[in-house]
C-alpha positions as a printed Julia matrix, in Angstrom:
126×3 Matrix{Float64}:
   0.03   0.02    0.0
   1.33   3.4    -0.97
   1.72   5.72    1.92
   2.95   9.26    2.06
   3.06  11.06    5.47
   3.8   14.79    5.82
   5.38  16.34    8.93
   7.2   19.46   10.02
   4.31  21.95    9.56
   3.18  24.45   12.12
   3.24  28.22   12.77
   6.07  30.24   11.27
   6.84  33.85   11.3
   6.89  35.64    7.85
  10.32  35.8     6.47
  11.5   32.71    8.42
  12.22  29.24    7.42
  10.45  25.84    7.67
  11.21  22.31    6.52
   8.59  19.83    5.57
   9.13  16.15    5.35
   7.33  13.48    3.34
   7.85   9.94    4.44
   7.04   7.51    1.59
   6.48   3.74    1.74
   4.79   0.86   -0.14
   6.48   1.5    -3.54
   9.83   1.58   -5.1
  10.86   4.97   -4.15
  13.65   5.79   -6.67
  11.46   5.15   -9.63
   8.87   7.82   -9.02
   8.64  11.6    -8.95
   7.29  13.21   -5.96
   5.64  16.59   -5.84
   4.68  19.1    -3.2
   1.43  20.9    -3.52
  -0.41  23.48   -1.39
  -3.98  24.66   -0.84
  -4.68  28.02    0.65
  -8.2   28.63    2.15
 -10.66  29.25   -0.55
  -8.19  28.57   -3.33
  -7.42  25.71   -5.62
  -4.58  23.38   -4.86
  -1.36  24.48   -6.73
   1.97  22.82   -7.38
   5.01  24.04   -5.46
   7.96  21.77   -6.35
   8.68  18.25   -7.53
  11.68  15.91   -7.89
  12.03  12.97   -9.99
  13.71  10.37   -7.8
  15.19   8.36  -10.77
  17.27  11.07  -12.06
  17.13  13.8    -9.46
  15.56  16.44  -11.75
  13.64  19.05   -9.85
  11.21  21.73  -10.88
   9.71  24.72   -9.05
   6.69  26.88   -9.35
   7.86  30.48  -10.26
   6.52  31.76   -7.09
   9.02  29.8    -4.95
  12.03  29.65   -7.08
  15.18  30.77   -5.17
  13.35  30.46   -1.85
  12.27  26.76   -1.66
  14.38  23.73   -2.09
  13.2   20.04   -2.67
  15.49  17.25   -1.87
  15.48  13.51   -1.36
  17.06  11.08    1.13
  17.05   7.81   -0.76
  18.24   5.81    2.37
  15.25   6.97    4.28
  12.67   7.24    1.6
  12.12  10.9     2.39
  11.34  13.88    0.35
  11.95  17.3     2.17
  10.79  20.8     1.19
  13.0   23.58    2.69
  10.94  26.77    2.67
  12.89  29.91    3.29
  11.55  33.57    3.44
   8.01  32.23    3.69
   5.24  34.78    2.95
   2.07  35.5     5.09
  -0.28  34.99    2.2
   1.06  31.5     1.76
  -0.8   30.0     4.74
  -1.89  26.69    3.32
  -2.18  22.94    3.77
   0.73  21.35    2.21
   0.5   17.88    0.52
   3.13  15.55   -1.03
   2.06  13.24   -3.76
   3.44  10.52   -5.97
   3.47  10.74   -9.73
   0.97   8.39  -11.38
   3.65   6.35  -13.24
   7.12   5.36  -12.67
  10.09   6.83  -14.49
   8.22   9.85  -15.58
   9.71  13.4   -15.22
   8.96  16.02  -12.86
   5.64  18.03  -13.58
   3.52  20.12  -11.41
  -0.04  19.1   -12.69
  -2.21  17.77   -9.96
  -3.84  15.36  -12.37
  -0.61  13.52  -12.88
  -0.46  12.35   -9.28
  -2.54   9.61   -8.0
  -1.42   9.05   -4.35
  -1.48  11.88   -1.79
  -0.56  12.39    1.74
  -3.18  13.72    4.25
  -1.69  17.22    4.17
  -0.21  19.3     6.9
  -1.1   22.83    7.93
   1.54  25.65    7.54
   0.39  28.89    8.93
   2.6   32.09    8.32
   2.14  34.86   10.72
   2.72  38.27    9.59
């Protein structure tokens, strides 16, 4: 059974940093891309960053480039999202998700991900 479990969320001050973790299990980790998405109150879910675990390719939404970094720990089957200089308008629930097929590249379209974590709240205080 595919499982994705997010952790590391909470309250952070605007301009500070926070690292989210995604623990993956139940599949061959190094064959799949993993994406991070977020959904702010009253808004649609949007892609933030993704990483292809088979080749290490990463991709970021324009809104987070230069501030967020996605990384993988292959030994622990973990994907991290380091968020620096967080913005108050980006309070949201953050999700990690597994790409729907193995060995496909990194993409930030929600429809291309089939398995999702339960989400974790990140609240940015101004």
